[in-house]
C-alpha positions in Angstrom: -9.0 -1.7 4.3 -9.9 -4.2 1.5 -11.2 -7.7 2.1 -8.5 -9.5 0.1 -5.7 -9.0 -2.4 -3.2 -11.1 -4.3 0.4 -10.6 -5.4 1.5 -11.8 -8.8 5.1 -11.9 -10.1 5.4 -11.6 -13.9 9.2 -11.7 -14.0 12.3 -10.2 -12.2 11.5 -6.7 -10.9 7.9 -6.8 -12.1 5.1 -7.5 -9.5 1.4 -6.7 -9.6 -1.0 -6.5 -6.7 -4.7 -7.1 -7.4 -8.0 -6.9 -5.6 -11.4 -8.2 -6.9 -11.7 -5.1 -9.2 -8.2 -5.3 -10.9 -4.7 -4.1 -10.4 -4.3 -1.6 -7.5 -0.5 -1.5 -7.1 2.5 -2.3 -9.3 6.1 -2.7 -8.3 8.9 -2.1 -10.7 12.7 -1.9 -10.3 15.5 -3.9 -8.8 17.8 -4.1 -5.8 18.4 -0.7 -4.3 15.6 1.0 -6.2 12.1 -0.4 -6.2 9.1 1.8 -7.1 5.6 1.1 -5.8 2.9 2.8 -7.9 -0.6 3.2 -6.4 -3.1 2.7 -9.2 -6.1 3.5 -6.9 -5.8 7.2 -7.7 -4.5 9.3 -10.6 -1.9 10.6 -11.1 -0.4 7.4 -9.7 1.5 8.2 -6.4 5.0 6.7 -6.5 7.1 5.7 -3.5 10.7 4.5 -3.8 12.2 1.7 -1.6 15.6 0.1 -1.3 14.3 -3.5 -1.0 11.4 -5.5 -2.3 10.3 -6.4 1.2 10.1 -2.7 2.4 8.1 -2.0 -0.8 5.6 -4.8 0.1 5.5 -3.7 3.7 4.4 -0.2 2.5 1.7 -1.7 0.3 0.4 -4.1 3.0 0.2 -1.2 5.5 -1.9 0.7 3.0 -4.2 -2.2 2.3 -4.5 -3.7 5.8 -4.9 -0.6 7.9 -7.7 -1.0 10.5 -9.0 1.8 12.7 -10.3 0.0 15.7 -11.2 1.3 19.2 -11.7 -1.2 22.0 -14.9 -1.1 23.9 -14.7 1.3 26.7 -11.7 3.1 25.3 -12.0 6.9 24.6 -11.0 7.9 21.0 -8.2 10.4 20.5 -9.4 13.1 18.2 -7.2 15.8 16.6 -8.3 18.8 14.5 -8.6 17.9 10.8 -6.3 20.9 9.8 -3.5 19.1 11.6 -3.5 16.2 9.2 -1.8 16.6 5.8 
């Protein structure tokens, strides 16, 4: 999880998502075929989405994921070979 990020729209079908260190995602495309490119790693993983809102939902889930266990709750642990 990152502390904060911002979303900037350059023009139609052209969005950039930044954190304090620079651009971390870019969105390109139009209705029916938006592509989210994750610039945090190379080569840039690309996911395709039908709508801009589902594209942003994917990015927000990536950036806002919190792994929290409530006090007194037992963690559920699986073997690391089971995670792809």
